[in-house]
Backbone as XML, in Angstrom:
<?xml version="1.0"?>
<chain id="A" units="angstrom">
  <residue number="1" name="UNK">
    <atom name="N" x="0.223" y="-1.295" z="0.296"/>
    <atom name="CA" x="-0.371" y="-0.201" z="0.031"/>
    <atom name="C" x="0.943" y="1.424" z="0.097"/>
  </residue>
  <residue number="2" name="UNK">
    <atom name="N" x="0.747" y="2.092" z="-0.092"/>
    <atom name="CA" x="1.091" y="3.725" z="-1.089"/>
    <atom name="C" x="1.200" y="4.152" z="0.765"/>
  </residue>
  <residue number="3" name="UNK">
    <atom name="N" x="2.301" y="5.443" z="1.125"/>
    <atom name="CA" x="1.855" y="5.953" z="2.446"/>
    <atom name="C" x="3.024" y="7.375" z="2.278"/>
  </residue>
  <residue number="4" name="UNK">
    <atom name="N" x="2.460" y="8.081" z="2.162"/>
    <atom name="CA" x="1.964" y="9.687" z="3.275"/>
    <atom name="C" x="3.340" y="10.097" z="3.587"/>
  </residue>
  <residue number="5" name="UNK">
    <atom name="N" x="3.876" y="11.222" z="3.278"/>
    <atom name="CA" x="4.295" y="11.805" z="4.147"/>
    <atom name="C" x="3.305" y="13.237" z="4.235"/>
  </residue>
  <residue number="6" name="UNK">
    <atom name="N" x="3.170" y="13.812" z="5.718"/>
    <atom name="CA" x="2.451" y="14.612" z="6.563"/>
    <atom name="C" x="3.557" y="15.074" z="6.815"/>
  </residue>
  <residue number="7" name="UNK">
    <atom name="N" x="3.659" y="16.648" z="6.655"/>
    <atom name="CA" x="4.392" y="17.311" z="7.120"/>
    <atom name="C" x="3.731" y="18.625" z="7.268"/>
  </residue>
  <residue number="8" name="UNK">
    <atom name="N" x="4.581" y="19.797" z="8.649"/>
    <atom name="CA" x="3.802" y="20.360" z="8.602"/>
    <atom name="C" x="4.813" y="21.846" z="9.841"/>
  </residue>
  <residue number="9" name="UNK">
    <atom name="N" x="5.478" y="23.049" z="9.104"/>
    <atom name="CA" x="6.917" y="23.590" z="8.962"/>
    <atom name="C" x="6.035" y="24.686" z="9.597"/>
  </residue>
  <residue number="10" name="UNK">
    <atom name="N" x="6.413" y="25.393" z="10.430"/>
    <atom name="CA" x="7.621" y="27.036" z="10.663"/>
    <atom name="C" x="8.344" y="27.346" z="10.242"/>
  </residue>
  <residue number="11" name="UNK">
    <atom name="N" x="9.055" y="28.497" z="8.328"/>
    <atom name="CA" x="10.120" y="28.118" z="8.978"/>
    <atom name="C" x="10.525" y="29.693" z="9.373"/>
  </residue>
  <residue number="12" name="UNK">
    <atom name="N" x="11.471" y="29.401" z="9.969"/>
    <atom name="CA" x="12.314" y="30.133" z="10.586"/>
    <atom name="C" x="13.072" y="30.962" z="10.222"/>
  </residue>
  <residue number="13" name="UNK">
    <atom name="N" x="14.608" y="30.221" z="9.181"/>
    <atom name="CA" x="15.258" y="30.857" z="8.426"/>
    <atom name="C" x="14.492" y="30.217" z="7.197"/>
  </residue>
  <residue number="14" name="UNK">
    <atom name="N" x="14.583" y="31.602" z="6.492"/>
    <atom name="CA" x="13.836" y="30.881" z="4.890"/>
    <atom name="C" x="14.568" y="30.168" z="3.288"/>
  </residue>
  <residue number="15" name="UNK">
    <atom name="N" x="16.378" y="31.372" z="4.052"/>
    <atom name="CA" x="17.702" y="30.881" z="2.925"/>
    <atom name="C" x="17.516" y="29.468" z="3.071"/>
  </residue>
  <residue number="16" name="UNK">
    <atom name="N" x="18.601" y="29.019" z="3.951"/>
    <atom name="CA" x="18.996" y="28.076" z="4.654"/>
    <atom name="C" x="16.873" y="26.509" z="4.519"/>
  </residue>
  <residue number="17" name="UNK">
    <atom name="N" x="16.613" y="26.860" z="4.612"/>
    <atom name="CA" x="14.924" y="26.047" z="4.772"/>
    <atom name="C" x="14.958" y="25.799" z="2.924"/>
  </residue>
  <residue number="18" name="UNK">
    <atom name="N" x="14.932" y="27.435" z="2.546"/>
    <atom name="CA" x="14.945" y="25.978" z="0.179"/>
    <atom name="C" x="16.044" y="26.545" z="0.064"/>
  </residue>
  <residue number="19" name="UNK">
    <atom name="N" x="17.667" y="26.483" z="0.543"/>
    <atom name="CA" x="18.294" y="24.908" z="0.214"/>
    <atom name="C" x="17.559" y="23.405" z="0.795"/>
  </residue>
  <residue number="20" name="UNK">
    <atom name="N" x="17.217" y="23.147" z="2.080"/>
    <atom name="CA" x="16.967" y="22.051" z="1.983"/>
    <atom name="C" x="15.316" y="21.799" z="1.244"/>
  </residue>
  <residue number="21" name="UNK">
    <atom name="N" x="14.547" y="22.113" z="0.666"/>
    <atom name="CA" x="13.581" y="21.894" z="-0.237"/>
    <atom name="C" x="13.714" y="22.282" z="-1.615"/>
  </residue>
  <residue number="22" name="UNK">
    <atom name="N" x="15.045" y="22.766" z="-2.026"/>
    <atom name="CA" x="15.521" y="22.109" z="-2.794"/>
    <atom name="C" x="16.600" y="20.793" z="-2.947"/>
  </residue>
  <residue number="23" name="UNK">
    <atom name="N" x="16.942" y="20.384" z="-2.557"/>
    <atom name="CA" x="17.733" y="18.947" z="-1.755"/>
    <atom name="C" x="17.102" y="17.535" z="-1.546"/>
  </residue>
  <residue number="24" name="UNK">
    <atom name="N" x="15.799" y="18.375" z="-1.128"/>
    <atom name="CA" x="15.010" y="17.640" z="-0.650"/>
    <atom name="C" x="13.728" y="16.694" z="-2.036"/>
  </residue>
  <residue number="25" name="UNK">
    <atom name="N" x="13.847" y="17.873" z="-2.815"/>
    <atom name="CA" x="13.078" y="17.817" z="-4.006"/>
    <atom name="C" x="13.629" y="16.426" z="-4.378"/>
  </residue>
  <residue number="26" name="UNK">
    <atom name="N" x="14.361" y="15.863" z="-4.481"/>
    <atom name="CA" x="15.424" y="15.019" z="-5.796"/>
    <atom name="C" x="16.174" y="14.017" z="-4.948"/>
  </residue>
  <residue number="27" name="UNK">
    <atom name="N" x="15.876" y="14.064" z="-3.654"/>
    <atom name="CA" x="15.929" y="12.559" z="-2.441"/>
    <atom name="C" x="14.731" y="12.184" z="-2.688"/>
  </residue>
  <residue number="28" name="UNK">
    <atom name="N" x="13.325" y="12.590" z="-2.580"/>
    <atom name="CA" x="11.835" y="12.587" z="-2.974"/>
    <atom name="C" x="12.051" y="11.406" z="-3.529"/>
  </residue>
  <residue number="29" name="UNK">
    <atom name="N" x="11.538" y="12.309" z="-5.357"/>
    <atom name="CA" x="11.897" y="11.861" z="-6.860"/>
    <atom name="C" x="12.542" y="10.499" z="-6.416"/>
  </residue>
  <residue number="30" name="UNK">
    <atom name="N" x="13.654" y="10.905" z="-5.873"/>
    <atom name="CA" x="14.525" y="8.736" z="-5.952"/>
    <atom name="C" x="13.744" y="7.835" z="-4.772"/>
  </residue>
  <residue number="31" name="UNK">
    <atom name="N" x="13.286" y="8.292" z="-4.507"/>
    <atom name="CA" x="12.786" y="7.100" z="-3.350"/>
    <atom name="C" x="10.862" y="6.632" z="-4.101"/>
  </residue>
  <residue number="32" name="UNK">
    <atom name="N" x="10.594" y="7.122" z="-4.756"/>
    <atom name="CA" x="9.310" y="6.902" z="-6.383"/>
    <atom name="C" x="8.337" y="7.802" z="-5.054"/>
  </residue>
  <residue number="33" name="UNK">
    <atom name="N" x="8.532" y="9.331" z="-4.113"/>
    <atom name="CA" x="7.430" y="10.181" z="-3.798"/>
    <atom name="C" x="7.612" y="11.581" z="-4.866"/>
  </residue>
  <residue number="34" name="UNK">
    <atom name="N" x="6.108" y="11.477" z="-4.597"/>
    <atom name="CA" x="5.321" y="13.104" z="-5.096"/>
    <atom name="C" x="4.138" y="13.379" z="-4.631"/>
  </residue>
  <residue number="35" name="UNK">
    <atom name="N" x="5.583" y="15.313" z="-4.496"/>
    <atom name="CA" x="4.697" y="15.986" z="-3.356"/>
    <atom name="C" x="3.433" y="16.356" z="-4.673"/>
  </residue>
  <residue number="36" name="UNK">
    <atom name="N" x="2.059" y="16.037" z="-3.089"/>
    <atom name="CA" x="0.613" y="16.362" z="-3.477"/>
    <atom name="C" x="0.167" y="17.793" z="-3.296"/>
  </residue>
  <residue number="37" name="UNK">
    <atom name="N" x="1.216" y="18.278" z="-1.725"/>
    <atom name="CA" x="0.801" y="19.552" z="-1.745"/>
    <atom name="C" x="2.260" y="19.976" z="-1.337"/>
  </residue>
  <residue number="38" name="UNK">
    <atom name="N" x="2.034" y="21.100" z="-1.682"/>
    <atom name="CA" x="3.432" y="21.583" z="-1.387"/>
    <atom name="C" x="3.472" y="23.242" z="-1.122"/>
  </residue>
  <residue number="39" name="UNK">
    <atom name="N" x="3.363" y="23.700" z="0.615"/>
    <atom name="CA" x="2.284" y="25.256" z="0.772"/>
    <atom name="C" x="1.513" y="25.378" z="0.569"/>
  </residue>
  <residue number="40" name="UNK">
    <atom name="N" x="0.910" y="26.136" z="0.284"/>
    <atom name="CA" x="-0.546" y="26.901" z="-0.465"/>
    <atom name="C" x="-1.064" y="27.239" z="0.141"/>
  </residue>
  <residue number="41" name="UNK">
    <atom name="N" x="-2.256" y="26.612" z="0.241"/>
    <atom name="CA" x="-3.433" y="27.578" z="0.387"/>
    <atom name="C" x="-4.082" y="25.835" z="1.701"/>
  </residue>
  <residue number="42" name="UNK">
    <atom name="N" x="-4.597" y="26.586" z="3.009"/>
    <atom name="CA" x="-4.867" y="25.465" z="4.068"/>
    <atom name="C" x="-5.791" y="27.187" z="4.892"/>
  </residue>
  <residue number="43" name="UNK">
    <atom name="N" x="-6.476" y="26.065" z="5.935"/>
    <atom name="CA" x="-7.492" y="26.200" z="6.656"/>
    <atom name="C" x="-6.684" y="25.489" z="8.155"/>
  </residue>
  <residue number="44" name="UNK">
    <atom name="N" x="-6.444" y="26.027" z="9.373"/>
    <atom name="CA" x="-5.698" y="25.773" z="10.523"/>
    <atom name="C" x="-6.840" y="24.660" z="10.924"/>
  </residue>
  <residue number="45" name="UNK">
    <atom name="N" x="-7.718" y="23.157" z="11.209"/>
    <atom name="CA" x="-8.699" y="23.192" z="11.904"/>
    <atom name="C" x="-8.646" y="23.058" z="13.362"/>
  </residue>
  <residue number="46" name="UNK">
    <atom name="N" x="-7.634" y="22.274" z="13.492"/>
    <atom name="CA" x="-7.711" y="21.823" z="15.458"/>
    <atom name="C" x="-6.005" y="21.758" z="15.125"/>
  </residue>
  <residue number="47" name="UNK">
    <atom name="N" x="-5.276" y="21.406" z="17.260"/>
    <atom name="CA" x="-3.585" y="21.973" z="17.391"/>
    <atom name="C" x="-2.835" y="22.571" z="16.585"/>
  </residue>
  <residue number="48" name="UNK">
    <atom name="N" x="-1.527" y="22.929" z="16.801"/>
    <atom name="CA" x="-0.867" y="24.272" z="16.020"/>
    <atom name="C" x="-0.628" y="24.212" z="15.061"/>
  </residue>
  <residue number="49" name="UNK">
    <atom name="N" x="-0.833" y="25.115" z="15.381"/>
    <atom name="CA" x="-0.914" y="25.918" z="13.515"/>
    <atom name="C" x="0.726" y="25.761" z="12.955"/>
  </residue>
  <residue number="50" name="UNK">
    <atom name="N" x="0.752" y="25.263" z="11.672"/>
    <atom name="CA" x="2.509" y="25.699" z="11.513"/>
    <atom name="C" x="2.040" y="25.872" z="9.352"/>
  </residue>
  <residue number="51" name="UNK">
    <atom name="N" x="2.625" y="27.391" z="9.116"/>
    <atom name="CA" x="2.228" y="27.848" z="7.807"/>
    <atom name="C" x="2.369" y="27.034" z="6.482"/>
  </residue>
  <residue number="52" name="UNK">
    <atom name="N" x="3.306" y="26.465" z="6.597"/>
    <atom name="CA" x="3.433" y="25.349" z="5.354"/>
    <atom name="C" x="3.335" y="24.054" z="5.862"/>
  </residue>
  <residue number="53" name="UNK">
    <atom name="N" x="2.574" y="24.089" z="4.902"/>
    <atom name="CA" x="1.874" y="21.564" z="5.153"/>
    <atom name="C" x="2.585" y="20.990" z="3.174"/>
  </residue>
  <residue number="54" name="UNK">
    <atom name="N" x="3.271" y="20.006" z="3.599"/>
    <atom name="CA" x="3.496" y="19.500" z="2.913"/>
    <atom name="C" x="2.923" y="17.970" z="2.759"/>
  </residue>
  <residue number="55" name="UNK">
    <atom name="N" x="2.370" y="17.761" z="1.686"/>
    <atom name="CA" x="2.376" y="16.539" z="1.271"/>
    <atom name="C" x="3.087" y="15.197" z="0.473"/>
  </residue>
  <residue number="56" name="UNK">
    <atom name="N" x="2.760" y="14.093" z="0.715"/>
    <atom name="CA" x="3.802" y="14.079" z="-0.653"/>
    <atom name="C" x="3.724" y="12.139" z="-0.301"/>
  </residue>
  <residue number="57" name="UNK">
    <atom name="N" x="3.625" y="11.402" z="-2.045"/>
    <atom name="CA" x="2.569" y="9.846" z="-1.868"/>
    <atom name="C" x="4.568" y="9.319" z="-2.750"/>
  </residue>
  <residue number="58" name="UNK">
    <atom name="N" x="3.902" y="7.554" z="-1.822"/>
    <atom name="CA" x="5.063" y="7.191" z="-1.645"/>
    <atom name="C" x="4.248" y="6.015" z="-1.831"/>
  </residue>
  <residue number="59" name="UNK">
    <atom name="N" x="5.988" y="5.467" z="-2.980"/>
    <atom name="CA" x="4.785" y="3.330" z="-3.185"/>
    <atom name="C" x="4.353" y="2.593" z="-2.548"/>
  </residue>
  <residue number="60" name="UNK">
    <atom name="N" x="5.581" y="3.088" z="-0.673"/>
    <atom name="CA" x="5.520" y="2.057" z="-0.387"/>
    <atom name="C" x="5.085" y="2.783" z="1.663"/>
  </residue>
  <residue number="61" name="UNK">
    <atom name="N" x="5.144" y="2.004" z="2.065"/>
    <atom name="CA" x="5.697" y="2.312" z="3.736"/>
    <atom name="C" x="7.214" y="2.253" z="4.011"/>
  </residue>
  <residue number="62" name="UNK">
    <atom name="N" x="7.567" y="1.954" z="2.861"/>
    <atom name="CA" x="9.773" y="0.827" z="3.894"/>
    <atom name="C" x="9.633" y="2.239" z="2.960"/>
  </residue>
  <residue number="63" name="UNK">
    <atom name="N" x="8.692" y="2.201" z="1.146"/>
    <atom name="CA" x="9.774" y="3.645" z="0.250"/>
    <atom name="C" x="9.754" y="4.926" z="1.778"/>
  </residue>
  <residue number="64" name="UNK">
    <atom name="N" x="9.134" y="5.125" z="2.499"/>
    <atom name="CA" x="8.817" y="6.830" z="2.176"/>
    <atom name="C" x="10.020" y="6.306" z="3.291"/>
  </residue>
  <residue number="65" name="UNK">
    <atom name="N" x="9.411" y="5.519" z="4.305"/>
    <atom name="CA" x="10.905" y="5.557" z="5.882"/>
    <atom name="C" x="12.445" y="5.134" z="4.758"/>
  </residue>
  <residue number="66" name="UNK">
    <atom name="N" x="12.594" y="4.060" z="3.782"/>
    <atom name="CA" x="13.989" y="4.811" z="3.686"/>
    <atom name="C" x="14.416" y="5.799" z="2.797"/>
  </residue>
  <residue number="67" name="UNK">
    <atom name="N" x="13.435" y="6.580" z="2.321"/>
    <atom name="CA" x="13.636" y="7.842" z="1.763"/>
    <atom name="C" x="14.376" y="8.672" z="2.970"/>
  </residue>
  <residue number="68" name="UNK">
    <atom name="N" x="13.410" y="8.651" z="4.358"/>
    <atom name="CA" x="13.124" y="9.628" z="5.117"/>
    <atom name="C" x="14.714" y="9.496" z="6.115"/>
  </residue>
  <residue number="69" name="UNK">
    <atom name="N" x="16.095" y="8.336" z="6.138"/>
    <atom name="CA" x="16.835" y="7.577" z="6.115"/>
    <atom name="C" x="17.521" y="7.567" z="5.538"/>
  </residue>
  <residue number="70" name="UNK">
    <atom name="N" x="17.228" y="7.617" z="3.840"/>
    <atom name="CA" x="19.168" y="8.015" z="3.374"/>
    <atom name="C" x="19.589" y="9.670" z="3.445"/>
  </residue>
  <residue number="71" name="UNK">
    <atom name="N" x="20.325" y="8.786" z="2.456"/>
    <atom name="CA" x="21.641" y="9.693" z="2.853"/>
    <atom name="C" x="21.476" y="10.528" z="2.094"/>
  </residue>
  <residue number="72" name="UNK">
    <atom name="N" x="21.056" y="11.067" z="0.588"/>
    <atom name="CA" x="20.282" y="11.901" z="0.758"/>
    <atom name="C" x="20.049" y="13.348" z="0.877"/>
  </residue>
  <residue number="73" name="UNK">
    <atom name="N" x="18.554" y="12.594" z="1.871"/>
    <atom name="CA" x="17.500" y="13.116" z="2.288"/>
    <atom name="C" x="17.693" y="14.022" z="3.385"/>
  </residue>
  <residue number="74" name="UNK">
    <atom name="N" x="18.962" y="13.487" z="4.591"/>
    <atom name="CA" x="18.544" y="13.590" z="5.560"/>
    <atom name="C" x="20.110" y="14.761" z="5.548"/>
  </residue>
  <residue number="75" name="UNK">
    <atom name="N" x="21.332" y="14.695" z="4.665"/>
    <atom name="CA" x="21.976" y="16.543" z="4.140"/>
    <atom name="C" x="20.963" y="17.170" z="3.183"/>
  </residue>
  <residue number="76" name="UNK">
    <atom name="N" x="20.044" y="16.511" z="2.933"/>
    <atom name="CA" x="19.641" y="17.923" z="3.203"/>
    <atom name="C" x="18.093" y="17.880" z="3.914"/>
  </residue>
  <residue number="77" name="UNK">
    <atom name="N" x="18.487" y="17.565" z="4.553"/>
    <atom name="CA" x="17.703" y="17.369" z="6.209"/>
    <atom name="C" x="18.468" y="18.677" z="7.284"/>
  </residue>
  <residue number="78" name="UNK">
    <atom name="N" x="19.308" y="18.728" z="7.270"/>
    <atom name="CA" x="20.152" y="19.323" z="6.996"/>
    <atom name="C" x="20.209" y="20.982" z="7.527"/>
  </residue>
  <residue number="79" name="UNK">
    <atom name="N" x="19.729" y="21.682" z="6.738"/>
    <atom name="CA" x="19.640" y="22.696" z="6.228"/>
    <atom name="C" x="18.401" y="23.001" z="6.807"/>
  </residue>
  <residue number="80" name="UNK">
    <atom name="N" x="16.999" y="22.363" z="7.162"/>
    <atom name="CA" x="15.943" y="22.859" z="8.237"/>
    <atom name="C" x="16.395" y="22.455" z="8.909"/>
  </residue>
  <residue number="81" name="UNK">
    <atom name="N" x="17.054" y="21.950" z="9.828"/>
    <atom name="CA" x="17.973" y="22.423" z="11.756"/>
    <atom name="C" x="18.059" y="23.702" z="11.189"/>
  </residue>
  <residue number="82" name="UNK">
    <atom name="N" x="17.209" y="24.517" z="12.536"/>
    <atom name="CA" x="18.092" y="25.438" z="12.770"/>
    <atom name="C" x="16.967" y="26.204" z="12.347"/>
  </residue>
  <residue number="83" name="UNK">
    <atom name="N" x="17.199" y="26.144" z="11.111"/>
    <atom name="CA" x="15.624" y="26.841" z="10.156"/>
    <atom name="C" x="14.247" y="26.447" z="10.007"/>
  </residue>
  <residue number="84" name="UNK">
    <atom name="N" x="13.923" y="26.121" z="10.307"/>
    <atom name="CA" x="12.986" y="25.641" z="10.739"/>
    <atom name="C" x="12.116" y="25.000" z="12.906"/>
  </residue>
  <residue number="85" name="UNK">
    <atom name="N" x="11.104" y="24.882" z="12.832"/>
    <atom name="CA" x="10.056" y="23.674" z="13.276"/>
    <atom name="C" x="9.152" y="23.172" z="12.909"/>
  </residue>
  <residue number="86" name="UNK">
    <atom name="N" x="9.133" y="21.700" z="12.983"/>
    <atom name="CA" x="8.298" y="20.735" z="11.559"/>
    <atom name="C" x="8.373" y="19.193" z="12.921"/>
  </residue>
  <residue number="87" name="UNK">
    <atom name="N" x="6.852" y="18.895" z="12.816"/>
    <atom name="CA" x="6.652" y="17.885" z="12.544"/>
    <atom name="C" x="6.296" y="17.180" z="10.807"/>
  </residue>
  <residue number="88" name="UNK">
    <atom name="N" x="7.471" y="15.473" z="10.899"/>
    <atom name="CA" x="6.273" y="15.422" z="10.479"/>
    <atom name="C" x="6.320" y="13.492" z="10.792"/>
  </residue>
  <residue number="89" name="UNK">
    <atom name="N" x="5.424" y="13.094" z="9.884"/>
    <atom name="CA" x="4.754" y="11.690" z="10.241"/>
    <atom name="C" x="4.506" y="10.824" z="9.213"/>
  </residue>
  <residue number="90" name="UNK">
    <atom name="N" x="4.551" y="10.026" z="8.960"/>
    <atom name="CA" x="4.799" y="8.945" z="7.977"/>
    <atom name="C" x="3.068" y="8.231" z="8.106"/>
  </residue>
  <residue number="91" name="UNK">
    <atom name="N" x="1.998" y="7.853" z="7.156"/>
    <atom name="CA" x="0.692" y="7.384" z="7.343"/>
    <atom name="C" x="0.801" y="5.923" z="6.234"/>
  </residue>
  <residue number="92" name="UNK">
    <atom name="N" x="0.688" y="5.026" z="6.718"/>
    <atom name="CA" x="0.808" y="4.084" z="5.555"/>
    <atom name="C" x="-1.500" y="4.431" z="4.912"/>
  </residue>
  <residue number="93" name="UNK">
    <atom name="N" x="-1.768" y="4.834" z="4.009"/>
    <atom name="CA" x="-2.949" y="4.820" z="3.272"/>
    <atom name="C" x="-3.245" y="3.068" z="3.505"/>
  </residue>
  <residue number="94" name="UNK">
    <atom name="N" x="-4.835" y="2.997" z="3.485"/>
    <atom name="CA" x="-5.485" y="1.967" z="3.934"/>
    <atom name="C" x="-6.363" y="1.887" z="2.453"/>
  </residue>
  <residue number="95" name="UNK">
    <atom name="N" x="-5.944" y="0.411" z="1.821"/>
    <atom name="CA" x="-7.082" y="0.731" z="0.692"/>
    <atom name="C" x="-8.693" y="1.063" z="0.078"/>
  </residue>
  <residue number="96" name="UNK">
    <atom name="N" x="-8.690" y="1.102" z="-0.680"/>
    <atom name="CA" x="-9.999" y="2.013" z="-1.539"/>
    <atom name="C" x="-11.379" y="0.473" z="-0.811"/>
  </residue>
  <residue number="97" name="UNK">
    <atom name="N" x="-11.740" y="0.831" z="-0.713"/>
    <atom name="CA" x="-13.210" y="-0.336" z="0.360"/>
    <atom name="C" x="-13.380" y="-0.890" z="-1.797"/>
  </residue>
  <residue number="98" name="UNK">
    <atom name="N" x="-14.077" y="-1.804" z="-1.136"/>
    <atom name="CA" x="-14.711" y="-3.730" z="-1.554"/>
    <atom name="C" x="-15.697" y="-2.344" z="-2.745"/>
  </residue>
  <residue number="99" name="UNK">
    <atom name="N" x="-16.054" y="-2.194" z="-3.785"/>
    <atom name="CA" x="-17.113" y="-1.986" z="-4.584"/>
    <atom name="C" x="-18.194" y="-2.939" z="-4.699"/>
  </residue>
</chain>
């Protein structure tokens, strides 16, 4: 089953975070990830508001975890640390209901 990365981010250093975003994109793509939302319009309904919201779909839960743990993504992530406050969760999607 496919899996989603869901990240909620407050950027505190746009220049450094831009370096993260530039390097993270190829790492995500290399693991089969596709961005479904990257910033854009949102409305906070519950919980802590973070103005940048990102959703990426991966072909499997294992591919999503492997991407996060990869040396390429970890190198990109080094730019985000200290440049943002982030929450990221990997969630396996459920199969569509049988018809």
